[in-house]
N, C-alpha and C positions, 0 to 999 in steps of 0.2 A: 835529631837535634843538630843544627848546623854549628860551625866553628864559633860564630859570634855568641851564640847562646852558651856554649861550653865555656867560653872566655868569661862571660858575665858571671856564670855560676862559680867559677874558680875565684874570681875577684871577690864576689860576695862572701863565699865561704872563708876566704882569707881574712876579710874584714871582721866577720862575726867571730871567728875563732880567736882572733887577737884580743877582742874587747868584750865579748859577752861574758856575763857572770855564770858561774856554775849553778846547777840546781840539784836539789835532792827530792826524792819521792818517798812518801810514807804510804804503804799499801793498806788495804782494808782488812776487815775481819775474815778469818779462815783462809788467808792468803799468805804468800811468801814472795820474796823478791825474785826467786828463780823461776816462778811460774811463767808460762808463755806470754799471757796477756800483759802482765806488769812489765816483764822484760822487754817485750816488743814496743810497748808504749814509751818506755824510758829511752830505748835505742832510737826510735823514730824522732822524738823531740830533740835528742842530742845531735842526731844527724842533721835535721833541718836547721837548728839554731846555731850549730857550731859550738854549743856550750857543752861543758863536761857534766854529764848527768849521772847521778848515783842513787840507787835505791838503798835505803837504810834499813837493814834487818834488825829486829829486836828479838832476842832470844831465838827460839826455833821457828818463828813464823806463826803457823796456824794455831798451835796449842797456846802459846803465850798471848796471841791476839785475843783469845777468849778468857784466859785465866790469870794473866798478870795484871795487877791494878795499874791504872794509868800513871799514878805518881811514880811508880818504878819504871814504867816504860819511858816516861819523859826523862827521868834521870839517866837512863842508859843512852837514849838518843842524844841528850845534851853532851855527855862525855865523849861519845863517838864523834860528834860534830866539832867539838873543840880540838880534837886531835887531827882534824883534816886541814892541813896548812893551806890548801887551795881555796878554802872558804874565808880566809882571813880578811879579805877586802870586801866581803859581802856575798850573798847568795840568795837564791829563790827557793821557796818550798812549794811543792805540789802535793796536796793531800788527797787521798782517795778514800772517800767515805769515812770510816772510823779513823783512818790515818790522820784526819784533820784534828782529832783530839790530841794526838801526839804533836803534830805540827804547831798547833796553837799553844800547847803546853811549852814547847821549846821557845817560842817567841816570848811568852809571858814569864816563864819560871826559870829559864836557863841563865844563871849568872855568868858573866864574862864570856858568853858565847859570841861567835862571829855575827855580824849584823845581818838581819833578814830584810831584803828589799821588798819582795812581793810574796804574798801568799795566794796561791791559785788553788781553790777548793772545788773538788768535784764531788757533789753529793754528800757534803759534810753535815753531821747532825748537830749543828752549832747551838741551837736552842733546846736540844734534847730530842728524845723520841718517846712516844707514848706506848710503844709495844716493843717486844724483844726482837732483834734482827733475826732473819731467817737463818737457820742453822742446818738442819738435815737429820740424818740418821746415824752419823758416825759416833764413835765412842765419846769424843769430847762433847758432842751435842746431847747425848744422853745424860752426861754429867751436868751440863749446863741446865738442861730441863729440870733435873733434880734440885739444883741450887735455887732455881726460880720458884720452886714450890715453897721455899722458905720466904721470909719477909725480905723483899727486895732491898730495903734500906737498912737491914741489920748489919752489924759490923762484920759478921762472918761472910755474908754474900758480897758486901762491898770489897772485902779483902781478897775474894777468890773468883769473882766473875767480872771481867773488865767492862762489858756493856752496862752493868749496873751503875757504873760511874757516870753515865749520861742518860739514864732512863728517868724521865720527868713525868709522873702521872699528874695530870692537871687537877684531879679531884683529891690528891693526897699531897698537897704542897707543903703542909707543915712537916710531915715526916720526911719529905724530899729534902727540905732545907736543913733539917736536923741531921739526917742520916746519910745523904748522898755525899760521897767524899771528893768527887772531882769536879763535875760541871758547875755546882754553885760557887766553887773557888775560881774556876776558869772564867766564869761570866761575872764575877764580882757581885754576886747576888746577895750575899749576907754581910760580908765585911768588904768595904770598898778599899781596895789596895791601889794606891796611886802609882806605884811602880809598875804593876801589871798593866794599868791603863796607859801609862807613858810608853811602855814598850810596844803595846798593840798599836797605838796611834803613830808610832814611828814608821809604820809600813808606807811604802810609796804607792802600792796598789793592793787592794783586797778584792780578788776576783772570785765571785760566788756563782758557781755553775749548778743549776738545778736541772734534773732530768724530768721531762714532762710526763713520762710514763712510769715514774718511780712508784713502786708499791712496797718497797722495802722500808724506806723511811716513812714513819707515820708521825706527823704529816710531812709530805715532801717539801713543804715550804720552810722547814727547818734549815734547808740548804741555804736559804736567804735570811736566816735568823727570824723567820715568821714562826708563830706557835699559837697554841690554844691559850685563851685567857685563864687565869687562875680560877679553879673551881668548876670548869665547864669544858665539855667536848663539843659544844653547840656550834662554834664558829672557829675560824682560824684567822688570827690577826696578822696583817702584814708586819714586817719588821718595824716599820715606822710608827706603828700603833702600840708596840710592846713597851713595857716599862724599861727593859734593857736599853731601848733606843731613846725614849723620851727623857729618861733620867740619866742617860749616857753612862751606864755602869762601866763599860770597858772602852769607850771612845768610838763606838760604831757611828754615832751621830756626827761626831767631829770629823771622822774620816769621810763620811757621806757628804757632808756639807762642803768639804774641800774637794769634792769630785774624785775621790780616791777609791770609792766602792763601785764595783761593776756587777750589777745584777744581770746575769746571763742565763739563758736556758737552751738546752739541746733537746732533740726530739726523742731520744731513746729511753729505754728502761734503765734501772739503776746500774751505773758504771758501764753502760754501753754507749760508746761514742765513735763517730765516724772520723776518718782521717781529715776530711774537709772541716769538720767541726773543731778538731784539734788545732788545725792551722789558723782558723778564724778566731778561736776563743782562748787558746793557750799560748801559741807561738809568739804573738806580739809582745807578751809580757816576759818572754825569755830573751828576745833579741833587741828590745828597745832599751833595756838596762845596760847601756854602753857608756864608755867614757865620753864626757862632754867635750873632749878635745878633738873628737872625730866628727867632722861636719858632714860627712857623706854617708854615715851609717844608716839613717832612716830611708834615704832613697835606695840604698843598696838592699835594704830589707824589702822594700816594695817590689823591686825587680825580682828578688828571690821568691817572694810569695807568688808573683805572677807566673814564674817558671814552674813552681811547684804545682800550681793549678793545672798547667798545661801538660806536664810530663810525669806526674805521679798518679798511680792507680788508687782510686778511692776504695776504702774498705772500712768495715766496722771493727773496732778494737774492743774486746771484752776485758774489763779490768777486774774481773773476779774469777776465781777458779771454780767456785761452786755453781751448780745449776739447779733449777727447780721447775 
């Protein structure tokens, strides 16, 4: 790399570091912030954007990701974020799979929290899932399997198994709406809460990334708010054909018509993303959120992205610690 390129990189980094907003990451199920994939992902994006990046841990990570109900997870995240003074002027959220339930909960439910500018969702189960996420053979997975043998929408299971809060069985919609404690509230399915909708539509960008080879989320289109119609597994509706969208329960239609929803897809399996795909689909929403008083920021970002393409090694980052 010659002196001119080094000089451009230094100027770009200085500009981005001065004006870019911080971001936080919420990891997926069975994971924790200290695991290699999540840590590497956060560090790379922080380095490239010049933004301060933080992975927010809730409880002990893997165990609580399975067994702490989402209302409590969101409350813990909300209090942690309100104590982070560096977020006071605004920040971005990156949600990894189930972490999007916490991220969206923070946006909609967190009173007096710092403002969220962008939500960048990787493989989020936004419209629900019709089967239980892969777990494995560990002790908490054995316990989870035991709980699932009980009624999924019972008070006991809802209070002790986190994924039960976003499992939506299309052929059991009545019990889902009566018994599921989290997703129907988050998506304004039963009671339309204008405050939740107002907060969700305050986003500047909603970036929805779907993994083309995803076999963990059923259906994978839930990453884009697509889902099965009530009462049937026969077809999958795109987001724009669902009642959540057409009746605009949470403001998804409003955001989409304003050009603020980005429906993106990447080639890998669930939470497997290349560094080039990270630069293309995530990085722009971390570096474009800069002070409007800086007129050179966007051109600097373009220069920076070109340099990254030329001088960084492409790799695939796995954002889950479990294998199958």
